[in-house]
Every structure is written in structure tokens, then in C-alpha cells.
C-alpha positions in Angstrom: 20.1 -72.3 27.5 22.9 -70.3 29.0 23.1 -72.6 32.0 23.0 -75.6 29.8 25.9 -74.4 27.7 28.1 -73.4 30.7 27.5 -76.7 32.5 28.2 -78.6 29.3 31.6 -76.8 28.8 32.7 -77.4 32.4 31.7 -81.1 32.2 33.7 -81.6 29.0 36.8 -79.9 30.5 36.5 -81.9 33.7 36.7 -85.1 31.7 40.1 -84.3 30.2 42.7 -85.8 32.6 45.7 -87.0 30.7 47.9 -87.6 33.8 47.5 -88.3 37.5 48.6 -84.7 38.3 45.6 -83.4 36.5 43.1 -85.3 38.6 42.9 -82.7 41.4 42.2 -80.0 38.7 39.5 -82.2 37.2 38.0 -82.6 40.7 37.9 -78.8 40.9 36.2 -78.5 37.5 33.8 -81.2 38.4 32.9 -79.3 41.5 32.2 -76.2 39.5 30.1 -78.3 37.2 28.0 -79.5 40.1 27.7 -76.0 41.4 26.5 -74.8 38.0 24.0 -77.6 37.8 22.7 -76.7 41.2 22.3 -73.0 40.3 20.5 -74.0 37.1 18.1 -76.1 39.2 17.7 -73.2 41.6 16.9 -70.9 38.8 14.3 -73.2 37.4 12.7 -73.6 40.9 12.7 -69.9 41.4 11.0 -69.4 38.0 8.4 -71.9 38.9 7.9 -70.3 42.4 7.5 -66.9 40.9 4.9 -68.3 38.5 3.0 -69.9 41.4 3.2 -66.6 43.3 1.8 -64.6 40.4 -1.1 -67.0 40.0 -1.9 -66.8 43.7 -1.7 -63.0 43.7 -4.0 -62.9 40.6 -6.5 -65.1 42.4 -6.4 -62.8 45.5 -7.0 -59.6 43.6 -9.9 -61.1 41.6 -12.1 -61.2 44.7 -12.5 -59.4 48.1 -10.5 -60.4 51.0 -11.9 -63.4 52.8 -10.7 -66.3 54.9 -10.2 -68.2 51.6 -8.4 -65.3 50.0 -6.2 -65.0 53.1 -5.3 -68.6 52.7 -4.3 -67.9 49.2 -2.0 -65.0 50.2 -0.4 -66.9 53.0 0.1 -69.9 50.7 1.7 -67.5 48.2 4.4 -66.6 50.7 5.6 -70.2 51.2 7.5 -70.6 47.9 9.7 -67.6 48.9 10.6 -69.3 52.2 11.3 -72.6 50.5 13.4 -70.9 47.9 15.5 -69.0 50.4 16.2 -72.2 52.3 17.2 -73.9 49.1 19.6 -71.1 48.2 21.3 -71.3 51.7 21.7 -75.0 51.4 23.2 -74.7 47.9 25.6 -72.0 49.0 26.9 -74.2 51.8 27.2 -77.1 49.5 29.2 -75.0 47.0 31.5 -73.8 49.6 32.3 -77.3 50.8 32.9 -78.5 47.2 35.3 -75.6 46.5 37.2 -76.1 49.8 37.6 -79.8 49.0 38.6 -79.2 45.4 41.2 -76.5 46.4 42.6 -78.8 49.2 43.0 -81.7 46.7 45.0 -79.5 44.4 47.7 -78.6 47.0 49.6 -82.0 47.1 49.8 -82.0 43.3 51.2 -78.5 43.2 54.0 -79.7 45.6 55.0 -82.8 43.6 58.1 -82.8 41.3 57.7 -84.2 37.8 60.4 -86.1 35.9 63.7 -87.0 37.4 67.0 -85.5 38.6 70.5 -86.8 39.2 72.4 -85.9 42.3 76.0 -86.1 43.3 76.0 -87.2 47.0 79.2 -86.6 49.0 79.8 -88.1 52.4 82.6 -86.4 54.4 83.9 -88.1 57.5 85.4 -85.5 59.7 85.9 -87.8 62.7 89.5 -87.6 64.0 91.4 -87.8 67.3 90.4 -84.3 68.4 86.7 -85.3 68.3 87.3 -88.4 70.4 87.6 -88.3 74.1 89.5 -91.5 74.6 90.8 -94.7 72.9 91.1 -93.4 69.4 91.7 -96.2 66.9 94.8 -96.4 64.7 92.8 -97.0 61.5 89.7 -94.7 61.6 87.6 -95.1 58.4 84.0 -95.2 57.1 82.4 -98.1 55.2 80.9 -97.7 51.8 78.0 -95.3 51.9 74.7 -96.9 50.9 72.3 -94.2 49.7 68.8 -95.0 48.4 66.0 -92.9 46.9 62.5 -93.7 48.2 59.0 -92.7 48.9 58.0 -90.6 51.9 56.6 -93.5 53.9 59.9 -95.4 53.9 62.5 -95.2 56.7 66.0 -96.7 56.3 66.3 -96.6 60.0 64.4 -95.1 62.9 65.3 -94.4 66.5 63.4 -96.7 69.0 62.9 -99.3 66.3 64.9 -102.4 65.6 67.4 -102.3 62.7 66.9 -104.7 59.8 69.4 -107.5 59.3 70.9 -105.5 56.4 71.4 -102.4 58.5 72.9 -104.6 61.3 75.4 -106.0 58.8 76.5 -102.5 57.7 76.8 -101.3 61.2 78.8 -104.2 62.5 81.1 -105.1 59.6 80.4 -102.5 56.9 79.2 -105.0 54.3 76.5 -103.5 52.1 75.2 -106.5 50.1 72.4 -107.6 52.5 71.1 -104.1 52.9 71.1 -103.5 49.1 69.1 -106.7 48.6 66.6 -105.6 51.2 66.2 -102.2 49.5 65.8 -103.7 46.0 62.9 -105.9 47.2 61.1 -103.0 48.9 58.3 -101.5 46.7 58.8 -98.1 48.4 62.4 -97.9 47.2 63.4 -97.0 43.7 67.2 -97.6 43.7 70.2 -98.2 46.0 73.8 -97.6 45.2 77.1 -98.3 47.0 80.1 -96.0 47.6 83.6 -96.8 48.7 85.6 -97.2 51.9 87.5 -94.1 52.9 89.7 -93.0 55.7 88.6 -90.4 58.3 89.0 -87.6 57.7 88.1 -88.2 54.1 85.2 -88.2 51.6 83.4 -90.5 49.2 81.0 -89.6 46.4 78.2 -91.5 44.6 75.7 -90.6 41.9 72.0 -91.3 42.5 68.9 -90.5 40.5 65.6 -89.4 42.1 62.3 -89.5 40.3 58.6 -88.6 40.5 57.1 -90.2 43.6 60.6 -91.0 45.1 61.9 -87.6 46.2 63.8 -88.7 49.3 67.4 -89.9 49.7 68.6 -91.7 52.8 72.1 -93.1 53.5 74.1 -95.0 56.0 77.8 -95.8 56.6 79.6 -97.7 59.4 82.0 -95.8 61.7 84.9 -98.3 61.7 86.2 -99.9 63.7 83.3 -100.0 66.1 80.9 -102.6 67.6 77.8 -101.4 65.6 77.9 -97.6 65.3 76.9 -95.9 62.1 76.1 -92.6 60.5 72.8 -91.9 58.8 70.8 -89.2 57.1 67.6 -88.5 55.3 66.7 -85.6 53.0 63.9 -84.5 50.7 65.0 -83.1 47.3 61.7 -81.8 46.1 60.3 -78.5 47.2 57.2 -76.8 45.9 57.2 -78.7 42.6 60.9 -78.1 41.9 63.9 -80.3 42.3 66.3 -78.7 44.8 69.7 -77.6 43.4 71.6 -78.4 46.6 71.0 -79.8 50.1 73.6 -80.3 52.8 73.8 -81.1 56.5 75.4 -83.1 59.3 74.0 -85.9 61.3 74.2 -87.9 64.5 75.9 -91.2 65.4 73.7 -94.1 66.0 74.0 -97.5 67.8 72.3 -100.3 65.8 71.4 -102.1 69.0 72.9 -105.4 67.9 76.3 -105.5 69.7 77.0 -104.5 73.3 80.6 -103.5 72.8 81.7 -100.2 74.4 85.0 -99.4 72.7 86.1 -99.1 69.1 87.9 -102.5 69.2 85.7 -104.4 71.5 85.2 -108.1 70.8 81.9 -109.1 69.3 79.2 -109.3 72.0 75.8 -109.8 70.5 73.0 -108.0 72.3 70.3 -110.6 73.1 67.6 -109.7 72.6 68.4 -107.1 70.0 67.9 -103.6 71.2 66.4 -100.7 69.3 68.4 -98.2 67.3 69.5 -95.3 69.5 71.4 -92.0 69.2 74.9 -91.9 70.6 75.5 -88.8 72.8 78.2 -87.5 75.1 76.2 -89.1 78.0 76.1 -92.6 76.4 77.8 -95.4 78.3 80.3 -94.6 81.1 83.8 -93.2 81.4 85.2 -96.0 79.2 83.0 -95.0 76.3 85.0 -93.2 73.6 82.7 -90.2 73.4 81.6 -90.0 77.1 81.9 -86.4 78.3 78.5 -85.2 79.7 79.8 -81.7 80.2 79.7 -80.9 76.5 77.8 -82.2 73.4 79.4 -84.8 71.2 81.1 -83.0 68.2 80.1 -83.6 64.6 81.6 -86.7 63.1 80.5 -86.4 59.4 78.8 -84.1 56.9 76.8 -84.8 53.7 75.7 -82.9 50.7 73.6 -83.6 47.6 74.2 -81.4 44.5 72.1 -81.6 41.4 74.2 -82.3 38.3 71.7 -82.5 35.4 
């Protein structure tokens, strides 16, 4: 009766899963329920085995020892061996169930519920002192295009080709094509657009992140340039809580669509299109604006995301 009641309570609890975040906990309760049932079955089998053992012992003591009686006594030992084997198997099964259940609860404990609004600030700090040669007369950054998305989405990736939308941003700073790409992607929640600003200078946009879409990525063209851009990616959820503030700096990238080597180079389409690559102080040759292998390329921009709700 006690086993029956305990298993019944666990089974009822395991069936109450109002939201997706409760599913791992339900798996845990279901595992306990299965373990309880297994113990109950073991208890029943043990009781039956003990009953068989008692009946065999009674048969043995009722007559002098003989080959037949010896057979009875040897047979009486078998239930214990079977019972011990059963217990070991059940213990192993219970351990596996509990490990799987606890492991399944970890991702849910790291997820963030609800939504949060962030103020994203992009600061271009690129100036003449950070440029080795041929600094342009009108340094600026195109409108920042930040987007919030799932973990399995990348706005850009080194050693992979840029999308047409990213190429358009990197070459002429126009965000429309990229925004349309993002809006049609199921792994993306929203995309917003900032404003053109001089360098040094800043631009700010507001973006809302939500459950299942805890990442923000953003890109902006370094202008004028053939196809060079700034880009960053950040996760705003940590251990089930929306972060209050994240900040950092990033690298410069070449979109791989234009083969120009200076800020004001004429358009020279790269055919076939190359992959996205990081710009370093060893990129290009002595005519390249940032070429100076003796020291790393300096920071050209910074970003920060501050929660405002």
C-alpha cells in the first residue's frame, strides 16, 4: 500500500507540466516514479522469494538429509542469487535515470524567461592616429544593424561567404537588403537600424531580446572603404538572468566582395567572391592603410549593451 501511494503521488506530479521549462523537471519526477515502481516490484519479488525459501527450508527440516533434501536446500539458495542480481540491475538503472534527468534540467536552469530591452551603443574610435597611411577626409560609420537571434544563427562568420545583405552593408552602407534577409529568417526575432555617424563618434539603438532569442549581433561599414566592416556578437542571458550590461571591442573584417586596397579605391568586384576574413596589421602590403606587421592593429570601435527596463 505504501509503495502504491508513493508511486501514485509521483506519477500525478510528473503529469503537471504547464510550460516547456517544466518538462525537464517532469522528466525527473517521471524517473523517480519509474524507480519507485521498480523498487515496489523488487519488494514483491523479494517477498515471494522469501516465501519460497521458507517453504523449502520447512521441507528440508521435515525429513533427514538425503540427495533429495540436498536438492531442496540447493534450490532454496537460488532465489537469493536471482534477487541480488535483480537489485544490482535496478540500482544501475536508477542511477542512469537520475543522471539523465539531472542533465536534462541543466539547460532549462540556464534559460532566461520573459524579455528585456537594451540600449546598444556603437562607438567608432577610428581616427588618423589609428591609421598607418592614406587616412580619408570624411571618416564615418554606416547605420548599425543589430539583430537579436537564436544561438544557432550567425550574422557573419570568418571563412564563410557573406550574404548579399551583408555585402551591401560592407560596400555602400545600405541596410535594407540585410534587414529583409533577417526578417525572413526564422532564427531571428527582430532587426533595427541606427544612424550614420562620424568617426570618432557614437550611435545608439534600442533593441528587445526575449526568451529563446538571447543573442545580439551587429554590423556597420567602415566608410569610405571597399568592403570593410565592424561586427560583434554577444549573449545577454547568463544562468537564467538577463545581464545588466555587456561591453567589448571587436575586429575589422573584409567582406570578400571587393578587391580594393585603400579607403577610396574604385570598385573592383572580387570574382569569385571570397570568404569573410579578419583584417590585421599584416593584411595586404605597404599600400594597405593598416599594414604594419611590427605591431597589432589598434582598436577601431567599441560597443556596449545596457539593460534599460
